[in-house]
MDAnalysis code that builds the backbone (N, CA, C; Angstrom):
import MDAnalysis as mda
import numpy as np

u = mda.Universe.empty(219, n_residues=73, atom_resindex=np.repeat(np.arange(73), 3), trajectory=True)
u.add_TopologyAttr("name", ["N", "CA", "C"] * 73)
u.add_TopologyAttr("resid", np.arange(1, 74))
u.add_TopologyAttr("resname", ["MET", "ALA", "SER", "SER", "SER", "ASN", "LEU", "ILE", "ASN", "LYS", "ARG", "ARG", "SER", "GLU", "ARG", "VAL", "MET", "LEU", "GLN", "MET", "ARG", "ILE", "THR", "VAL", "ILE", "ALA", "GLU", "ASP", "VAL", "GLU", "HIS", "LYS", "PRO", "ARG", "GLN", "GLU", "GLU", "ALA", "LEU", "THR", "LEU", "ILE", "VAL", "ASN", "ALA", "HIS", "GLY", "GLY", "LEU", "LEU", "LYS", "MET", "LYS", "MET", "ASP", "VAL", "HIS", "VAL", "GLY", "GLN", "PRO", "MET", "ARG", "LEU", "VAL", "ASN", "PRO", "PRO", "ALA", "GLU", "TRP", "CYS", "ALA"])
u.atoms.positions = np.array([
    [-23.846, 9.237, 61.236],
    [-25.076, 8.690, 60.024],
    [-24.831, 8.198, 58.856],
    [-25.299, 6.958, 58.788],
    [-24.596, 6.821, 58.013],
    [-25.841, 7.208, 56.399],
    [-25.301, 7.555, 55.114],
    [-26.048, 7.864, 54.265],
    [-27.222, 7.010, 53.447],
    [-28.199, 7.838, 52.895],
    [-29.247, 6.651, 52.683],
    [-28.948, 5.396, 51.493],
    [-27.804, 6.108, 50.650],
    [-26.937, 5.349, 49.390],
    [-26.336, 4.419, 50.224],
    [-26.121, 3.905, 51.019],
    [-25.311, 3.235, 51.974],
    [-26.171, 2.327, 52.459],
    [-27.445, 3.004, 52.768],
    [-28.630, 1.945, 53.787],
    [-29.139, 1.042, 52.711],
    [-29.310, 1.805, 51.469],
    [-29.999, 1.078, 50.114],
    [-28.995, -0.364, 49.561],
    [-28.227, -0.140, 49.383],
    [-27.045, -1.100, 49.240],
    [-26.349, -2.164, 50.091],
    [-27.269, -2.274, 51.268],
    [-27.011, -2.987, 52.393],
    [-27.497, -4.113, 52.460],
    [-27.219, -5.418, 52.551],
    [-27.768, -6.680, 52.131],
    [-27.683, -7.233, 53.818],
    [-29.220, -8.056, 53.556],
    [-29.285, -8.857, 54.509],
    [-28.170, -9.291, 55.267],
    [-28.223, -10.241, 54.103],
    [-27.191, -11.119, 54.276],
    [-25.987, -11.830, 53.275],
    [-25.290, -12.069, 54.298],
    [-24.008, -11.876, 52.660],
    [-23.770, -13.285, 51.822],
    [-24.361, -13.280, 50.684],
    [-23.965, -14.335, 49.663],
    [-22.973, -14.941, 49.331],
    [-22.821, -16.396, 48.877],
    [-21.691, -17.653, 49.635],
    [-21.956, -18.027, 48.024],
    [-21.379, -18.237, 47.371],
    [-21.018, -19.244, 45.895],
    [-20.771, -20.345, 46.339],
    [-21.839, -20.819, 46.307],
    [-22.151, -22.572, 46.814],
    [-22.520, -23.325, 45.811],
    [-21.790, -24.429, 45.418],
    [-22.113, -25.751, 44.225],
    [-22.530, -26.893, 45.113],
    [-23.934, -27.580, 44.956],
    [-24.237, -28.515, 46.255],
    [-25.102, -29.099, 44.888],
    [-25.206, -30.287, 44.650],
    [-26.410, -30.930, 44.665],
    [-27.542, -30.766, 45.624],
    [-28.959, -30.747, 45.060],
    [-29.860, -30.980, 45.820],
    [-31.257, -31.482, 45.397],
    [-31.798, -32.302, 45.784],
    [-33.508, -32.249, 44.941],
    [-34.569, -31.649, 45.055],
    [-35.238, -31.075, 44.566],
    [-36.473, -30.369, 45.048],
    [-37.277, -31.239, 44.405],
    [-38.218, -30.716, 45.509],
    [-40.257, -31.912, 45.519],
    [-40.590, -30.789, 45.056],
    [-42.078, -30.732, 44.075],
    [-42.866, -29.616, 43.857],
    [-43.978, -30.336, 43.263],
    [-45.171, -29.582, 43.356],
    [-46.598, -30.343, 42.703],
    [-46.259, -29.342, 40.904],
    [-46.881, -29.982, 40.216],
    [-46.399, -29.413, 38.534],
    [-48.108, -29.676, 38.788],
    [-48.262, -27.937, 37.602],
    [-49.961, -27.620, 37.408],
    [-51.018, -28.451, 37.479],
    [-50.873, -29.178, 37.573],
    [-51.829, -31.135, 37.384],
    [-52.033, -31.525, 38.548],
    [-51.214, -31.469, 39.827],
    [-51.068, -31.073, 41.500],
    [-50.467, -32.748, 41.132],
    [-49.656, -33.346, 40.033],
    [-48.969, -34.199, 40.621],
    [-47.552, -33.920, 40.825],
    [-47.606, -34.897, 42.423],
    [-45.470, -34.758, 42.746],
    [-44.172, -34.792, 41.378],
    [-43.596, -34.164, 41.580],
    [-42.135, -34.191, 40.787],
    [-41.494, -34.147, 41.792],
    [-40.305, -34.494, 41.099],
    [-38.962, -34.366, 42.027],
    [-38.221, -34.445, 40.888],
    [-37.041, -33.360, 41.103],
    [-35.533, -33.169, 40.429],
    [-34.104, -32.804, 40.968],
    [-33.067, -33.920, 40.621],
    [-31.697, -33.446, 41.225],
    [-31.798, -31.319, 40.595],
    [-31.183, -30.737, 40.935],
    [-30.957, -29.662, 41.132],
    [-29.636, -28.792, 41.861],
    [-29.318, -27.828, 41.178],
    [-27.661, -27.495, 41.789],
    [-27.793, -26.365, 42.591],
    [-27.029, -26.042, 43.553],
    [-27.488, -24.262, 44.215],
    [-25.730, -23.859, 43.539],
    [-26.282, -22.478, 42.757],
    [-25.496, -20.935, 42.477],
    [-24.843, -20.647, 43.800],
    [-25.985, -19.906, 44.306],
    [-25.431, -18.559, 45.272],
    [-26.658, -19.242, 46.866],
    [-25.982, -18.821, 47.490],
    [-26.768, -19.289, 48.709],
    [-26.300, -17.750, 49.535],
    [-28.202, -18.289, 50.444],
    [-27.814, -17.362, 51.839],
    [-28.423, -17.353, 52.884],
    [-28.974, -16.348, 53.851],
    [-29.671, -17.121, 54.986],
    [-31.004, -16.500, 54.584],
    [-31.144, -15.806, 53.803],
    [-32.682, -15.858, 53.571],
    [-33.192, -15.944, 52.277],
    [-31.952, -17.178, 51.236],
    [-32.558, -17.748, 50.178],
    [-31.436, -17.650, 49.418],
    [-32.070, -17.607, 48.204],
    [-31.046, -18.582, 47.115],
    [-31.167, -18.780, 45.370],
    [-30.021, -19.197, 44.602],
    [-30.294, -19.512, 43.393],
    [-30.130, -21.266, 43.017],
    [-31.008, -21.688, 42.213],
    [-31.271, -22.706, 41.336],
    [-30.829, -22.795, 40.392],
    [-30.090, -23.717, 39.974],
    [-30.026, -24.061, 38.376],
    [-30.974, -25.418, 38.470],
    [-31.963, -25.652, 37.230],
    [-33.505, -26.613, 37.287],
    [-33.696, -26.688, 36.705],
    [-34.138, -27.350, 35.544],
    [-34.902, -27.507, 34.396],
    [-36.573, -27.074, 34.872],
    [-37.307, -28.003, 35.910],
    [-38.783, -27.882, 36.538],
    [-39.239, -26.367, 36.886],
    [-40.458, -26.089, 35.461],
    [-41.095, -25.006, 36.083],
    [-41.353, -24.439, 37.410],
    [-41.528, -22.782, 37.644],
    [-41.764, -22.992, 39.100],
    [-42.704, -21.739, 38.835],
    [-43.103, -21.566, 39.496],
    [-44.141, -19.983, 39.880],
    [-43.695, -19.273, 41.306],
    [-44.021, -17.617, 41.690],
    [-43.353, -17.476, 42.288],
    [-44.889, -17.821, 43.248],
    [-44.287, -17.780, 44.498],
    [-44.866, -18.786, 45.644],
    [-45.389, -19.966, 45.993],
    [-45.055, -20.603, 44.667],
    [-45.621, -22.057, 44.534],
    [-44.493, -23.137, 45.624],
    [-44.769, -23.716, 46.219],
    [-44.322, -24.581, 47.356],
    [-43.549, -25.491, 46.996],
    [-42.678, -26.049, 47.449],
    [-41.544, -26.637, 47.245],
    [-40.322, -27.347, 48.154],
    [-39.972, -28.348, 48.081],
    [-38.998, -29.051, 49.134],
    [-37.876, -29.033, 49.024],
    [-36.786, -29.158, 49.195],
    [-35.494, -28.877, 49.402],
    [-34.996, -30.080, 49.738],
    [-34.410, -31.133, 49.192],
    [-33.523, -32.044, 50.265],
    [-31.676, -32.433, 50.042],
    [-31.261, -32.149, 51.231],
    [-30.146, -32.283, 51.257],
    [-29.463, -33.970, 50.631],
    [-29.648, -35.021, 49.223],
    [-29.362, -35.952, 49.602],
    [-27.948, -36.360, 50.087],
    [-28.457, -37.441, 50.834],
    [-27.525, -38.561, 51.380],
    [-25.866, -38.862, 50.892],
    [-24.718, -38.013, 51.511],
    [-23.633, -38.393, 50.934],
    [-22.894, -39.603, 50.166],
    [-22.260, -39.907, 49.028],
    [-22.744, -41.061, 48.716],
    [-20.644, -41.340, 49.189],
    [-20.593, -42.158, 49.956],
    [-19.339, -42.566, 50.409],
    [-18.610, -43.340, 49.693],
    [-16.849, -42.813, 49.965],
    [-16.342, -44.176, 48.831],
    [-14.736, -44.667, 49.555],
    [-15.054, -45.860, 49.191],
    [-14.458, -47.037, 50.215],
    [-12.949, -46.835, 49.928],
])
């Protein structure tokens, strides 16, 4: 049987260090749509960590968009 300390330290999913550009779309406090280019830092199956300038609040809805790749000729 697993000890209680092992159960507490067990994560639901593995963290992955992944940096990629995404577009974040959300509303500001005046309910005006805002859009910002952001950078993922860490992702997993249940969430992630973003580096961005926009202020966001707990529970605030936002859309994350994977921008199309820019192809080099």
